[in-house]
C-alpha positions as CSV (number, residue, x, y, z in Angstrom):
1,M,-87.4,-128.0,70.7
2,T,-84.1,-129.1,69.2
3,P,-81.2,-127.6,71.1
4,L,-78.1,-126.4,69.1
5,G,-76.0,-127.1,72.2
6,S,-76.6,-129.5,75.1
7,Q,-79.1,-128.6,77.8
8,A,-79.4,-129.8,81.3
9,F,-82.6,-129.7,83.5
10,I,-82.1,-130.4,87.2
11,P,-85.2,-130.4,89.5
12,L,-84.9,-128.3,92.7
13,A,-87.6,-130.3,94.5
14,D,-88.0,-134.0,94.9
15,K,-91.1,-134.2,92.6
16,P,-91.5,-136.4,89.5
17,F,-91.5,-134.9,86.0
18,L,-92.0,-136.1,82.5
19,V,-89.1,-136.5,80.0
20,A,-90.0,-136.9,76.3
21,D,-87.5,-137.0,73.5
22,S,-86.7,-138.3,70.0
23,A,-83.4,-138.5,68.2
24,E,-85.4,-138.3,65.0
25,K,-87.3,-135.3,63.6
26,P,-90.2,-134.8,66.1
27,D,-92.7,-137.5,65.4
28,A,-95.5,-138.9,67.6
29,T,-94.5,-142.5,66.4
30,T,-90.9,-142.3,67.4
31,A,-91.0,-140.2,70.6
32,K,-90.3,-141.9,73.9
33,A,-91.3,-140.7,77.3
34,F,-90.6,-141.7,80.9
35,V,-91.1,-140.3,84.4
36,A,-88.0,-139.0,86.2
37,N,-88.3,-139.5,89.9
38,G,-87.4,-135.9,90.8
39,A,-84.0,-136.9,92.4
40,Q,-82.3,-136.9,89.0
41,G,-81.8,-134.5,86.2
42,V,-81.7,-134.9,82.5
43,N,-79.1,-133.7,79.9
44,Y,-80.0,-133.5,76.3
45,H,-77.2,-133.6,73.7
46,A,-77.2,-131.1,70.9
47,G,-79.7,-132.0,68.2
48,I,-82.0,-134.1,70.3
49,W,-85.6,-133.1,70.0
50,H,-87.3,-132.8,73.4
51,H,-90.6,-131.7,74.9
52,P,-90.4,-128.9,77.5
53,V,-90.2,-130.2,81.0
54,I,-93.6,-131.1,82.6
55,T,-93.9,-131.7,86.3
56,L,-96.6,-134.2,87.3
57,K,-97.8,-133.5,90.8
58,T,-97.0,-129.8,91.6
59,I,-95.2,-126.8,90.2
60,T,-91.4,-127.3,90.5
61,D,-88.4,-125.1,89.8
62,F,-85.5,-126.4,87.8
63,L,-81.9,-125.4,87.4
64,V,-81.3,-125.1,83.7
65,I,-77.8,-125.2,82.2
66,D,-77.8,-123.9,78.6
67,R,-75.3,-122.3,76.2
68,T,-75.1,-118.6,75.7
69,G,-74.8,-116.7,72.5
70,D,-76.4,-114.2,70.2
71,E,-78.5,-116.8,68.4
72,P,-81.3,-118.8,69.9
73,N,-80.3,-122.3,71.2
74,C,-83.5,-124.0,70.0
75,D,-85.4,-124.8,66.9
76,K,-89.1,-125.0,67.8
77,F,-91.3,-127.5,66.1
78,F,-95.0,-128.0,66.5
79,L,-96.6,-131.4,65.9
80,P,-99.6,-131.4,63.5
81,E,-101.5,-133.6,66.0
82,P,-101.3,-133.7,69.8
83,L,-98.8,-136.1,71.3
84,V,-100.7,-138.4,73.7
85,I,-98.6,-140.0,76.4
86,S,-100.1,-142.9,78.4
87,S,-98.8,-145.5,80.8
88,P,-98.1,-149.0,79.4
89,P,-100.8,-151.6,80.1
90,K,-100.3,-153.6,83.3
């Protein structure tokens, strides 16, 4: 999704979640991902592609701050191939 306004996602439980984004057009080669610890939120600026929030250990509610208006706030984009996210080698 690419928001037309900024979007904030704040977890309501102390559970880790995945954050994945790319300032470029959505592309598996430029996307970056990290694990948020659940005690922090994330705010995406307008125009930053991001994957929907994914919790890692259990279902978690989020407080979402988004703009209002008559038009949708996101352009949806589907990758032609699945995006595989893995931990870096140790």
